[in-house]
Every structure is written in C-alpha cells, then in structure tokens.
C-alpha positions in Angstrom: 136.2 38.5 -184.4 139.2 36.7 -182.8 140.3 39.5 -180.6 136.7 39.7 -179.5 136.7 35.8 -178.7 140.1 35.8 -177.3 138.7 39.0 -174.5 135.5 37.4 -173.8 137.3 34.1 -172.9 139.6 35.8 -170.6 136.9 38.0 -168.8 135.1 34.5 -168.4 138.4 33.1 -166.8 138.6 36.1 -164.8 135.1 36.2 -163.3 135.5 32.3 -162.4 138.5 32.9 -160.4 136.9 35.9 -158.8 134.0 33.4 -157.9 136.2 31.1 -156.6 138.2 33.3 -154.4 135.0 34.7 -152.7 133.6 31.1 -152.2 137.0 30.2 -150.7 136.5 33.1 -148.2 133.1 32.2 -147.1 134.5 28.9 -146.6 137.2 29.9 -144.3 134.8 32.2 -142.7 132.4 29.1 -142.2 135.1 26.9 -141.1 136.3 29.9 -138.8 132.8 30.2 -137.1 132.1 27.0 -136.7 135.7 26.5 -135.1 134.6 29.3 -132.8 131.3 27.8 -131.7 132.9 24.5 -131.0 135.5 26.4 -129.1 132.8 28.3 -127.1 130.7 25.2 -126.5 134.1 23.7 -125.4 134.4 26.5 -123.0 131.4 26.4 -121.6 131.2 22.9 -120.9 134.3 23.3 -119.0 133.2 26.2 -117.0 130.1 24.1 -116.0 131.9 21.2 -115.2 134.5 23.0 -113.2 131.3 24.9 -111.2 130.1 21.4 -110.7 133.1 20.2 -109.1 133.8 23.4 -107.0 133.1 23.2 -103.3 129.6 24.3 -101.9 131.3 27.8 -100.4 132.6 28.8 -103.9 129.3 27.9 -105.6 127.5 30.0 -103.0 130.1 33.1 -103.6 129.7 33.1 -107.1 125.8 32.5 -107.4 125.4 35.4 -104.7 127.5 37.7 -106.3 126.0 37.6 -109.7 122.5 37.6 -108.2 123.5 40.4 -106.1 124.8 42.5 -109.1 122.0 41.9 -111.6 119.3 42.5 -109.0 120.9 45.5 -107.7 121.1 47.0 -111.1 117.9 45.9 -112.4 116.1 47.1 -109.0 117.8 50.7 -109.3 116.6 50.9 -113.0 113.2 49.7 -112.0 112.9 52.0 -108.8 114.5 55.1 -110.6 111.8 54.5 -113.4 109.2 54.3 -111.2 109.8 57.2 -109.1 110.4 59.0 -112.2 106.9 58.4 -113.4 105.4 58.8 -109.8 107.1 62.3 -109.8 106.0 63.2 -113.1 102.4 62.0 -112.6 101.9 63.8 -109.0 103.1 67.0 -110.6 101.0 66.3 -113.5 98.0 65.6 -111.3 98.9 68.5 -108.8 98.6 71.2 -111.6 95.6 69.8 -113.1 94.0 69.7 -109.7 95.3 73.2 -109.0 94.0 74.6 -112.5 90.9 72.9 -111.7 90.4 74.3 -108.2 91.4 77.9 -109.5 88.6 77.4 -112.0 86.1 76.6 -109.2 87.5 79.7 -107.4 86.7 81.9 -110.3 83.6 80.5 -110.9 82.7 80.4 -107.3 83.4 84.2 -106.8 81.5 85.4 -110.0 78.6 83.1 -108.7 78.5 84.8 -105.3 78.8 88.3 -106.9 75.9 87.8 -109.6 73.7 86.1 -106.9 74.3 89.1 -104.9 73.9 91.7 -107.6 70.5 89.8 -108.7 69.4 89.5 -104.9 69.7 92.9 -104.5 67.5 93.9 -107.5 64.9 91.3 -106.4 64.6 92.7 -102.8 64.2 96.1 -104.0 61.6 95.4 -106.5 60.1 93.2 -103.9 60.1 96.5 -101.6 58.5 98.7 -104.3 55.6 96.3 -104.7 55.2 95.8 -101.1 54.9 100.1 -100.8 52.4 99.9 -103.6 50.2 97.1 -101.8 50.5 99.0 -98.6 49.0 102.2 -100.3 46.2 100.0 -101.8 45.5 99.0 -98.2 45.6 102.1 -97.1 43.2 103.5 -99.6 45.6 106.0 -101.5 45.2 103.9 -104.7 43.2 101.1 -105.6 44.4 97.5 -105.9 44.3 97.6 -109.6 46.1 100.6 -110.2 48.8 99.4 -107.4 49.0 96.3 -109.8 49.4 98.0 -112.9 51.9 100.6 -111.2 54.2 97.8 -110.3 53.7 96.1 -113.3 55.0 99.3 -115.1 57.9 99.7 -112.7 59.3 96.1 -113.3 59.2 95.9 -116.9 61.1 99.2 -117.1 63.9 97.9 -115.8 66.7 96.0 -117.8 69.5 93.6 -116.2 72.7 93.5 -118.1 72.4 93.8 -121.6 69.4 91.3 -122.2 68.0 90.5 -118.6 64.8 91.5 -117.8 62.2 90.9 -114.5 59.2 88.8 -114.7 56.7 87.5 -112.4 54.7 83.8 -112.0 52.1 82.6 -109.8 52.3 79.5 -107.7 50.8 77.6 -110.5 53.6 78.2 -112.9 51.4 80.9 -114.8 53.0 84.0 -116.1 51.8 87.2 -114.3 54.4 89.9 -115.7 56.6 89.6 -118.6 58.3 91.9 -121.2 56.7 90.2 -123.9 53.0 90.4 -123.7 52.1 87.4 -125.5 53.6 85.4 -122.7 51.1 86.8 -120.2 48.9 84.8 -118.7 50.6 81.4 -120.1 51.3 78.6 -117.9 54.8 77.7 -118.4 55.1 75.0 -115.8 56.4 72.5 -118.1 60.0 73.9 -117.7 62.1 72.2 -115.1 63.5 75.9 -113.9 59.8 77.1 -113.4 58.8 74.0 -111.6 61.9 75.1 -109.4 60.8 78.4 -109.0 57.1 77.5 -107.8 58.6 75.1 -105.3 60.8 77.2 -103.8 59.4 80.6 -104.7 62.6 82.2 -102.9 66.2 81.9 -104.1 69.0 81.4 -106.5 68.8 79.4 -109.8 71.1 78.6 -112.7 69.9 76.7 -115.7 70.5 76.6 -119.6 68.1 78.7 -122.1 67.8 79.5 -125.7 65.9 82.3 -126.9 63.9 82.0 -130.5 66.5 82.1 -133.3 69.5 81.1 -131.1 71.3 77.7 -132.1 72.6 77.0 -128.8 71.8 76.9 -125.4 73.5 79.6 -123.1 73.9 79.6 -119.2 71.1 81.9 -117.5 70.6 83.0 -114.0 68.0 84.4 -111.8 67.3 85.1 -108.4 63.5 85.1 -107.2 61.5 86.8 -104.1 57.9 86.1 -103.2 55.2 88.8 -102.5 52.4 86.5 -101.1 49.5 89.0 -101.1 49.2 88.8 -104.8 51.1 85.4 -105.5 53.7 86.9 -107.4 57.2 85.1 -107.7 59.2 88.4 -108.9 62.2 86.8 -110.8 65.4 88.9 -111.9 67.3 86.8 -114.6 69.7 87.5 -117.5 72.6 85.7 -119.2 75.7 84.8 -117.2 77.9 86.0 -119.8 76.5 89.3 -119.4 78.0 89.9 -115.8 81.8 89.7 -116.6 82.0 93.3 -115.2 80.9 92.0 -111.7 84.3 90.0 -111.4 86.7 91.4 -108.7 90.1 89.8 -109.4 91.0 90.9 -106.1 88.8 88.7 -104.6 90.7 85.6 -105.4 94.1 87.1 -106.4 95.8 86.2 -103.2 94.4 82.9 -103.2 96.0 82.0 -106.8 99.3 83.7 -106.1 99.6 81.5 -103.0 99.7 78.6 -105.2 103.5 77.1 -105.4 105.0 74.2 -107.4 108.4 73.2 -106.3 110.8 76.2 -105.8 109.5 78.9 -108.5 106.3 77.2 -109.8 103.1 79.3 -109.9 99.5 79.6 -111.3 98.4 82.8 -113.3 95.7 83.7 -115.8 95.7 85.6 -119.0 92.7 86.5 -121.4 92.8 85.3 -125.1 94.1 88.9 -126.0 97.4 88.4 -124.1 96.6 90.6 -121.3 98.0 89.3 -117.8 95.0 89.0 -115.4 97.0 87.4 -112.8 100.8 86.9 -112.4 103.4 86.6 -109.6 105.4 89.3 -111.1 103.9 90.5 -114.5 101.2 93.2 -113.7 99.1 95.2 -116.6 101.3 93.7 -119.2 100.1 92.3 -122.7 102.8 89.8 -123.6 102.1 89.9 -127.5 103.1 93.6 -127.1 106.5 93.2 -125.5 109.5 92.2 -127.2 111.1 90.8 -123.7 109.1 87.8 -123.6 108.6 85.0 -126.1 105.1 84.6 -127.0 104.8 81.3 -129.1 104.0 79.7 -125.8 101.0 81.8 -125.1 99.5 82.0 -128.8 99.6 77.9 -128.7 98.1 78.1 -125.2 95.2 80.6 -126.7 94.9 78.6 -129.8 94.5 75.2 -127.8 92.5 76.9 -124.8 92.6 73.6 -122.9 95.5 70.9 -122.4 99.4 70.5 -121.5 102.1 72.4 -123.1 106.0 72.1 -123.0 108.2 75.1 -123.4 111.2 77.2 -122.6 110.6 80.2 -120.6 112.7 82.7 -118.6 111.5 84.6 -116.0 112.1 88.5 -115.1 115.8 88.7 -113.5 116.7 85.4 -114.8 119.8 84.4 -117.0 118.9 81.5 -118.8 115.5 79.6 -120.2 114.7 76.5 -118.4 112.3 73.8 -119.6 108.7 74.5 -118.3 105.5 72.2 -118.0 102.0 74.1 -118.2 98.6 73.0 -117.6 95.8 75.4 -118.6 92.0 75.4 -119.0 89.8 77.8 -120.3 86.7 79.8 -119.1 84.7 81.0 -122.1 82.1 83.1 -119.7 85.1 85.3 -119.1 87.3 84.8 -122.2 90.3 83.8 -119.7 93.0 81.3 -119.8 93.6 79.7 -116.2 97.3 77.8 -116.0 99.6 76.0 -113.7 103.1 75.8 -114.4 106.6 74.5 -113.0 110.2 73.9 -114.2 111.2 70.3 -115.0 114.8 70.7 -113.2 112.6 71.3 -109.9 110.4 68.1 -110.7 113.6 65.9 -110.8 115.7 67.5 -108.5 114.7 64.5 -106.0 115.7 62.2 -108.6 119.3 63.5 -108.5 119.6 62.9 -104.8 118.1 59.4 -105.4 120.6 58.6 -108.2 123.6 59.6 -106.2 122.5 57.8 -103.0 121.7 54.9 -104.6 125.4 54.6 -106.3 127.1 55.3 -102.9 124.9 52.6 -101.4 125.4 50.2 -104.1 129.3 50.6 -104.0 129.2 50.5 -100.2 127.0 47.1 -100.3 129.4 45.8 -102.7 131.9 46.2 -100.6 130.7 44.6 -97.8 129.1 42.0 -99.6 131.9 39.7 -100.2 133.2 38.8 -96.8 129.8 38.3 -95.7 129.1 35.9 -98.7 132.1 34.3 -97.5 131.5 34.1 -94.0 127.9 32.9 -94.8 129.0 30.0 -96.9 131.3 28.6 -94.5 128.5 28.9 -91.9 126.6 26.3 -94.2 129.6 24.0 -95.0 130.9 23.5 -91.5 127.4 22.3 -89.7 126.8 20.0 -92.9 130.4 18.5 -92.3 129.9 17.8 -88.9 126.4 16.4 -89.5 128.0 13.7 -91.9 130.4 12.6 -89.4 127.6 11.9 -86.6 125.6 10.2 -89.3 128.2 7.9 -89.8 128.7 7.2 -86.1 124.9 6.6 -85.9 125.2 4.0 -88.8 127.3 1.8 -86.4 124.6 1.8 -83.9 125.2 4.6 -81.7 121.9 6.4 -81.3 123.1 8.6 -78.8 124.5 11.3 -81.2 123.4 14.4 -80.7 124.4 17.8 -82.7 124.4 21.0 -80.8 122.5 23.5 -83.0 123.5 27.6 -82.7 120.8 29.0 -85.2 117.1 28.6 -86.2 118.0 28.4 -90.1 117.3 25.6 -92.4 120.7 23.9 -91.1 119.5 24.5 -87.6 116.2 22.9 -88.5 118.2 20.0 -90.2 120.1 19.6 -86.8 116.6 19.5 -85.0 115.2 16.9 -87.2 118.4 14.9 -86.6 118.3 15.0 -83.0 114.7 14.4 -83.2 115.2 11.2 -85.2 117.8 10.0 -82.6 115.3 10.3 -79.7 112.5 8.8 -81.5 114.7 5.9 -82.4 115.8 5.7 -78.7 112.6 6.2 -76.9 110.4 4.1 -79.3 109.9 1.1 -76.9 109.7 3.5 -73.9 106.9 5.5 -75.8 105.0 2.4 -77.0 104.6 1.1 -73.3 103.4 4.6 -72.1 100.9 4.7 -74.8 99.7 1.4 -74.1 99.4 2.3 -70.2 97.7 5.7 -71.0 94.9 3.7 -73.1 94.5 1.6 -70.1 94.2 4.7 -67.8 92.0 6.3 -70.3 89.4 3.4 -70.8 89.0 3.1 -66.9 88.5 6.8 -66.8 85.6 6.4 -69.4 84.1 3.2 -67.6 84.2 5.4 -64.2 82.4 8.5 -66.1 80.0 6.3 -67.7 79.0 4.6 -64.5 79.0 8.3 -62.6 76.3 9.1 -65.3 74.5 6.3 -65.3 74.1 6.4 -61.4 73.0 10.2 -61.7 70.3 8.9 -64.1 69.3 6.1 -62.3 69.0 7.9 -58.9 66.8 10.8 -60.7 63.3 11.1 -59.6 61.8 12.0 -63.0 61.6 9.3 -65.7 64.4 10.2 -68.4 64.3 8.1 -71.7 67.3 8.4 -74.4 66.3 8.0 -78.1 68.2 7.7 -81.2 67.5 9.9 -84.1 64.7 7.3 -85.4 63.1 7.4 -82.1 64.2 3.9 -80.7 64.6 3.7 -77.1 68.4 3.5 -76.1 67.9 3.7 -72.3 65.4 4.7 -69.8 66.2 5.1 -66.1 64.2 3.0 -63.3 61.8 6.0 -62.3 60.2 5.8 -65.8 59.8 2.0 -65.3 58.4 2.5 -62.0 55.9 5.3 -62.9 55.0 3.9 -66.3 55.6 0.2 -65.7 57.5 -0.8 -69.1 60.6 -3.2 -68.6 63.6 -1.7 -70.2 64.5 -5.2 -71.7 61.3 -5.2 -73.7 61.8 -1.5 -75.3 65.5 -1.0 -76.0 66.0 -0.7 -79.8 62.1 -0.3 -80.2 59.8 2.7 -80.8 57.1 3.4 -78.3 54.4 4.8 -80.3 51.9 2.7 -78.1 53.0 5.1 -75.3 51.1 8.2 -76.7 47.3 8.3 -76.4 46.0 9.1 -80.0 44.6 12.7 -78.7 48.0 13.6 -78.0 49.7 12.9 -81.2 49.8 16.5 -82.5 51.7 18.2 -79.7 54.0 15.2 -79.7 54.7 15.5 -83.4 55.7 19.1 -82.7 57.9 18.2 -79.8 59.6 15.7 -82.1 60.0 18.2 -85.2 61.5 20.5 -82.4 64.3 18.0 -81.0 65.2 17.1 -84.5 65.6 20.7 -85.8 68.0 21.3 -82.9 65.7 23.1 -80.4 64.6 22.4 -76.9 61.4 21.0 -75.2 60.4 23.4 -72.2 57.7 22.0 -69.9 55.1 21.2 -72.4 52.2 19.3 -70.8 50.6 16.3 -72.4 49.3 12.9 -71.5 51.1 9.3 -71.6 49.8 5.8 -71.2 51.1 3.4 -68.5 51.7 -0.3 -69.4 48.5 -1.3 -67.7 46.4 1.3 -69.8 46.0 4.2 -67.2 46.8 7.9 -68.2 49.3 10.0 -66.5 49.6 13.7 -66.8 53.3 14.5 -67.4 55.6 17.9 -68.3 57.8 16.9 -71.1 61.5 18.7 -71.2 64.4 17.8 -73.6 67.2 18.2 -76.2 69.0 16.4 -78.8 72.4 15.5 -77.7 75.6 15.8 -80.6 78.9 14.0 -81.3 82.3 15.4 -81.4 81.1 16.4 -85.0 78.0 18.5 -83.6 75.6 16.2 -85.3 72.8 15.2 -83.5 72.6 11.7 -82.8 69.7 11.1 -80.2 67.7 12.9 -77.6 67.3 13.0 -73.9 63.6 13.5 -72.6 62.9 14.3 -69.0 59.1 13.2 -68.1 57.9 14.8 -64.8 54.7 13.0 -63.7 52.3 16.0 -62.6 49.1 13.8 -62.4 48.8 14.3 -58.6 49.7 18.3 -59.2 47.0 18.3 -61.6 44.4 16.7 -59.4 45.1 19.0 -56.6 45.0 22.0 -59.0 41.7 20.9 -60.7 40.0 20.5 -57.2 41.3 23.9 -56.3 39.8 25.0 -59.7 36.6 23.1 -58.9 36.3 24.3 -55.6 36.5 27.9 -56.9 34.2 27.5 -59.6 31.8 26.1 -57.0 32.4 29.3 -54.7 31.7 31.3 -57.7 28.2 29.7 -58.6 27.6 30.0 -54.8 28.0 33.6 -55.0 26.3 33.8 -58.4 23.1 31.9 -57.2 23.0 34.1 -54.3 23.0 37.2 -56.2 20.6 35.6 -58.6 18.0 34.0 -56.0 18.4 36.5 -52.9 19.7 39.9 -53.8 17.9 40.1 -57.1 14.7 39.4 -55.5 15.2 41.6 -52.5 16.2 44.5 -55.0 13.1 43.9 -57.0 10.9 44.1 -54.0 12.5 47.4 -52.9 11.8 48.8 -56.4 8.4 47.9 -56.2 7.7 49.7 -52.9 9.9 52.8 -54.4 7.4 53.1 -57.1 4.3 52.8 -54.4 6.1 55.2 -52.4 6.6 57.7 -55.8 2.8 57.2 -56.5 2.1 58.3 -52.8 4.2 61.3 -52.5 3.3 62.4 -56.0 -0.1 64.1 -54.3 1.9 65.9 -51.9 4.9 67.0 -53.5 6.2 66.9 -57.0 9.8 67.3 -56.2 9.7 64.5 -53.6 8.0 62.3 -57.0 11.1 63.2 -58.9 13.3 62.0 -56.0 11.6 58.6 -55.8 11.8 58.0 -59.6 15.3 58.8 -59.4 15.4 56.1 -56.7 13.4 53.5 -58.6 16.0 54.2 -61.4 18.9 53.6 -59.4 17.3 50.2 -58.1 16.4 49.0 -61.4 20.1 49.6 -62.6 21.5 47.9 -59.5 19.2 44.9 -60.5 20.6 44.8 -63.9 23.8 44.9 -62.6 23.3 41.8 -60.1 22.0 39.9 -62.9 24.9 40.5 -65.3 27.2 39.7 -62.1 25.2 36.4 -61.4 25.3 35.5 -65.0 29.5 35.8 -65.1 29.7 34.3 -61.7 27.2 31.5 -62.3 25.8 31.2 -65.6 22.3 30.0 -64.5 20.9 29.5 -68.2 23.7 26.5 -68.6 21.2 24.6 -65.6 17.9 26.0 -67.0 18.3 25.9 -70.8 21.4 24.2 -71.7 24.8 25.1 -73.2 23.4 26.2 -76.6 21.3 29.0 -74.7 24.3 30.4 -73.1 26.5 30.3 -76.2 23.6 32.2 -77.7 23.7 34.7 -74.9 27.2 35.4 -75.5 26.8 35.9 -79.4 23.7 38.5 -78.3 25.8 40.1 -75.6 28.8 41.0 -78.2 26.3 41.8 -81.0 25.0 44.6 -78.4 28.3 45.7 -77.3 30.4 45.8 -80.5 30.1 46.5 -84.2 31.3 42.7 -84.9 29.1 40.3 -86.9 28.7 37.8 -84.3 26.6 34.4 -84.9 26.2 30.9 -83.4 26.5 28.0 -85.9 25.6 24.9 -84.5 23.6 21.7 -83.2 21.2 23.4 -80.6 19.5 20.4 -79.7 23.1 19.1 -77.9 22.6 18.6 -74.4 25.0 18.0 -71.8 24.4 16.3 -68.5 27.7 17.4 -66.9 27.4 20.8 -65.7 31.5 21.0 -64.9 31.9 20.3 -68.6 29.3 22.6 -69.7 30.4 25.5 -67.6 34.3 25.2 -68.7 33.1 25.1 -72.4 31.2 27.9 -71.7 34.1 30.1 -70.3 36.6 28.9 -72.9 34.0 30.3 -75.5 33.5 33.8 -73.3 37.4 34.1 -72.9 37.8 33.6 -76.8 35.3 35.9 -77.4 36.8 38.6 -75.3 40.3 37.8 -76.9 38.8 38.2 -80.4 37.0 41.5 -79.5 40.4 42.8 -77.9 42.9 42.2 -80.6 41.8 40.6 -83.7 40.2 43.9 -85.5 37.7 41.4 -87.0 34.4 42.0 -88.7 33.0 38.4 -88.5 33.0 36.1 -85.5 31.6 32.8 -85.5 30.8 30.3 -82.3 30.4 27.0 -83.7 29.3 24.0 -81.7 29.0 20.3 -83.2 29.0 16.5 -82.6 31.0 14.5 -85.1 32.7 11.0 -84.7 32.3 10.6 -80.9 33.7 14.1 -80.1 32.1 17.1 -78.9 33.6 20.1 -80.9 33.5 23.7 -79.9 35.3 26.4 -82.4 35.3 30.2 -82.2 37.1 31.7 -85.2 37.2 35.4 -86.4 38.5 36.9 -90.0 40.9 39.4 -88.1 44.5 40.2 -88.4 45.7 37.3 -86.2 47.3 37.3 -82.5 50.5 38.5 -82.0 53.4 36.2 -81.1 53.4 37.3 -77.7 49.7 36.8 -77.1 49.6 33.7 -79.0 52.1 31.9 -77.1 52.2 33.6 -73.7 48.7 35.1 -73.2 47.0 34.6 -69.9 43.8 34.6 -71.3 44.9 31.4 -73.5 46.5 29.9 -70.6 43.4 29.8 -68.9 41.2 28.5 -71.7 44.1 25.9 -71.9 43.7 24.8 -68.4 40.4 24.7 -68.4 40.5 22.2 -71.6 42.9 20.1 -70.0 40.8 19.9 -66.8 38.0 18.4 -68.2 40.1 16.1 -70.3 39.3 18.0 -73.6 42.0 18.8 -76.5 42.6 22.4 -77.2 44.3 23.9 -80.4 44.7 27.3 -81.5 45.4 28.1 -85.3 46.5 31.9 -86.2 48.0 33.5 -89.2 48.8 37.4 -89.6 45.8 38.7 -92.0 43.9 35.8 -92.0 42.2 35.5 -88.5 42.2 33.2 -85.4 40.5 29.8 -84.6 40.5 28.2 -81.2 39.3 24.6 -81.2 38.0 22.3 -78.1 37.0 18.7 -78.9 36.0 16.3 -75.9 34.6 13.0 -75.9 30.7 12.8 -76.1 29.0 10.1 -74.6 25.8 9.0 -76.2 23.9 8.9 -73.2 24.6 12.9 -72.7 22.6 13.2 -76.0 19.0 13.9 -76.0 18.3 14.1 -79.7 20.3 14.6 -82.7 18.1 16.9 -85.0 19.9 19.6 -86.8 18.7 23.0 -86.9 19.2 25.9 -89.1 21.8 28.3 -88.4 21.0 31.0 -86.1 22.2 34.7 -86.8 21.6 37.2 -84.3 22.7 40.0 -86.6 
C-alpha cells in the first residue's frame, strides 16, 4: 500500500510538471507572437511614415510599379482564361453545329430519295388510271369496269414492308383502301387528310399510329390528283422502311470535307460498330478489330447522343492523344453521326499567346521604370514652377504667366492659373465694356421696337395685338381709322362688343385655333364700328411666342372687304337679274312660240293623214320633238328663273325641289315646314332657293343617303332653312374646299344670313341657313302638317 501511494504521488507530481512545461511553452509562444505582431505593426507604421515623407516622384514610381505588376498579372490570367474558355466554347459549338448539319444533310438526302421514289410510284399509277379512263371514253370498257380494274391494280401493290396505295375524293372520303371497312368513310378529321384535300398533289410527312401500336411513328406519302374521277391517289409508308433508299455516296464527300483544326474530322458509324463514313477507315467493324480501342465507341453507342472525351490513335500515328467528340443518333437508320478533334490542336493558339504575352510582359517591364521616372519628373517640375509664380503673384504682380507645354492636368492647372491672372488684371476693363455693351443693346432694342412699330402704324390693314386672355395690347392707326375705337380706351380690355352676336360661332373657332398654336387664314366675318356700323372683314393671324416657345399672345390682321363685297354683290345681283330675264324670256316668249308651233304641227298631222300615212308618222315625230323642246325650255327657264317664286312663293319652289329629287333619284325626300311663310323680298327668296337646290344636289352626289329633309321655319325672329341627310357625311376635301359649298356660303353672306355646315362620318350632313325675318314679311303664322311627297 505504501509503495502504491508513493508511486501515485510521484505520478501526480510528474503530470503537474509536464503541464507546467506545456503552459510555459505556450506562454513563450504567445509572447513571441505578440512581439512579432508588434514588430510587424511598427514596421508597417514605419513604411507608411516613410512613404508619406517621400517625394512625389518616388511615390509615383512605387505606386505605378506595384499597380503595373499586379494589373499585368491579373490581366494575363483573365485574358488567358477567357481565351481558353472561348476557344473551348467555339470548338464545342462548331462540333455541335457540324453534327447537326450532317444530321440535316442525311435527313434531307433521305427525304429527297423517299420523295422521288414515292413520286415515281404515284405518277406511274396515275398513268395507269388515266389509261383505263381513256379506254372507257373510247368505249372499250365501261366506266364502272375501268374504276373496278383501277382499284384492283392499286390495291395489289405494296410499298416497302407495310406501305400501300389509297385514294380520297376532294371531300376527304375514302374511295380506295386495302381495308374495306374504311371505304366510303369521311376521314377529313385528320389534319394530314385536310392537307391532302387542299393540296391534292405533293409530298407530306406526318405522324401515325396503327391500331394496336403504342407510339406514333413518322410516315410519308406522295399524292397525285386524277380530276375526272376526283381521286387523290396517295402512296404511303413508314419512313423507317426506306433505309435501303439511302445512298451514302450522295453526302460522303460533304461529310469528309469537314475539318476541325489540323486533323479533326466527322464520321458516321452504326450501332453494330460498322464504319459508314470515315476519312481513313472503310468497311471496318471496330468491335471486330483488335487494332483500335473500342471502349469509346461502345460508350458512344450506349449514350447515342452527347459528348465524350477519350484517347485515340489514328492509323499511322505513334501515340494516343486526348480527343473530344460530339455525337447524335439517327433512329430511322440506326446511325450515330459524330464530329471530333484533338485537344492539343484546340489549345495550340494558347501556347503562342502565352509565349507572346510573357515576352511582352518582360519587355514592357524593362521599359516601364525609366518611363515612370520621366513621367513623375514631368509632373513635379511644373508644380515647383507654379509654386514660385504663386509666391510672386501674392506680392501683387498680376502679370505672372506660366508657359504650358502639355494639355494634361498640369497643363490645365497652368491654364487656370493664367486665366485667373488675366481675369484679375482685366476685371475693371471688362466691367466697363459690359456697361457700354448694355447701353448699345438697349439702343438697338429701342430702334428695333420703333422700326416694327412704324411698320405696323404705316400698314393699310388694321392690326391688333392681344394677350392670351384676349385683352388688347396694341392696335395700329388703321384700326382706329376704320373702326373708330381709340387705342387709349381699349388697352388692357377685351373687345367682345366689337363682334356681332351672329358672328360669335366662327369667332370662337378662330380663338380656339390661335390658342392651339394654329394660324387663321383669310376667314370672312363681320365686325362693329364704334358708331354701330357693320364692316365685312377677312381675318388672318397667328400666335406669337417668347424665347421658351410658349404662346404669349396673338397678332390679328383685319382686312376691310366691305366695298369689295359690295361690288361682288352687285355683280352677283346683275348676273341673277340677267339669268332671270333670260329665264323669263324662255318661259314667256319661246315656250308659247313652241306651243303654237306644236299646235300647227298637230293640225298638219291631221291634214296629211288622209293623203299619206307615211307623212302622218313624220308629222307626229315633229310634234313629239317640239313637245320635248317645250319641256326642256320650261326646265331651263325654271333653272334660270324660278318663276314659281314670284307666282307661288318660296315654299312651293322648295316643294318642287323635293318632287324633282323624288322623280330622279331613289332618295326618300320630303319638305317639312311652314308653308304659309311668305317673303316679299324676291332677292332673298331666290338665294335661299338656290342654296337649298345646291345642298340637295350635293347630298345626291356625295352622301349616299336614303332620306333627305328640307325644313323651313320661323323662330325667335329668324327664318331658318335646314337641308339634312342620313348619308355617310362629306369628305374633308369637299367639306372645306367644295365649290358648291363655297357658292352656298357666298349667297348666304350676300343676303346677310348665317351659314353653318355640320358633317360627321356615318351620321350624315346638315346645312343650316338663318336670316332675320321681319314681321311685315309674314302674312300668316298658321302651321300646316308635314308634306311627304313619297
């Protein structure tokens, strides 16, 4: 027991000593680490202090060198990696695109072969059917026998392993089919059948699944059309049954001509290991040959589609090389199409780039240090010179200038220093120049204002300047002379009293046009003078703008055309008077003369009847011609001088327009108004009549209306004439520029009436004329019922 206690105590003491030693070592290591960190911090502080106290030249040299080395290294790594990835991506993309191109080439070649094969069969059977049809036409066999024989021949043929021939009519009904249950069945519900009935001739590819099959398979057909029997002869089979038609020689050269790098190529192999196309191997089965490694080929056949990296040695080569292949599978022909190339050929440009970049790196580094030293020197020297100039300028010498030899930041600093000195030196001179220039500008502005004012004041036409609220800013002496309003009474005021009430509609339109930035061009209206007279004016004008292109007011020119209108009205009245005299002469002189002639012709006809029947017929023809001339003369007289206006009044004349419209057109036309209204002013009646007649003619010509109404009424002291239709509305070029409408408007203004036209596409056109109606002009106001001449 004592020995055991002694041994245990010694063991505990030994463990404590060991722990103390470990703690001591850790403590020393910690102290050493702390001391090292402190020394490192001190060294860093010392380096930073030394760097701060360095001259700018040395700072630039060290900074440029560090940045240059790091940027060149990082740039080389980044460029090298990017080029490598780009090369890999381009090669892989090229191989994939080439493989897809070969697939398309093979499929296209096969499709052409299949199409030509099926086309030959279809055309041959079309000839057979046509021969049988010709025999039936020649009477050698009956039509029923010809069709029966044709069906037998078509059904006896087989296309490939399971293909056959069938026929449809244009409605999609089966006419001939190996399965009798499908005959006389309409199958147009299938999309490819609808294409057949639409095209009737050509090549089609579609997916089809026979009863009992689980998946759809691609199928092809070629069809030709025999019109006499309405047969669409269709030759069809599954696409996979035409492998024998594939001629490899058609696309062998195209595949072998593809190259990637120096020795990369494309090849085709089937899933049994037989080489179909290869630049060096012909009629070889790789699985059966011991000279070639076949692990890659087995993996490629297992995957069928994808990419694979492997080692390969071509015949005649000593060593294997790492190779990349992109491959795809053609299930219809059990082929695998692949494109491959060696990695060392991919990366060959990288080896040259790496060597060139290393050489460039060393050469640039050798040139960098002297250039950096020279650059830093070019910065510090101009700064020292500039410091001396600032010291001299601080003593009051503003003539100090620095000559700059560069356009960099230091050169700009010199330029700013020189500019600062120039501004200090020339400040007083420039201030005086600015004052003198302002005086000259003000004088020029005054001269310009006086010049434009003199132009406006000497203008013969009245000119008014408004602000955007319609208040007068200025008008010239011509305005005051013609209208009589003094300028000092109108400045800053609106002149609404200047516009007659009946002319406000077109005035509001002109105001809207100017506010919208448009122009007013020669718009005819009327304005009051100061003493209440009305002057006819032609208004033109536009808005004027400030420097920010914002409309601030308008300039309006009012040309007095009262005398011009009076002269034109005199000419119009003279023309109407002459026309009426001619019409009156036709009605009162020519028409009675023709009537008398017609009576004598009838007497002559009765007289010659007992002598010669042939002469009787000629006399009757003469009578008919004279009666036709009488009717034409009366119509011409009515057009030139509506006599009924004098004898029966305006309402009767308007009713005659309605009757004429009803007789000559299919439009439902009616007169709606007060037939008791009577105008004693023959001039006003005549112009209203011609306005209504022209409006009806325009409606017949342009509106395509079904209904047309002429309305004449008296309301609130005005006589109102309205001609409206329910047609398509007038075109813009007619509604604004039509000669007939301009004549109507001119006639309305001639008699002091207001003229307005409203038209809207699809909703018809309405022409409205209103004129003051004096009580002494009315005989009665009794309303009568509406007249419908329909």
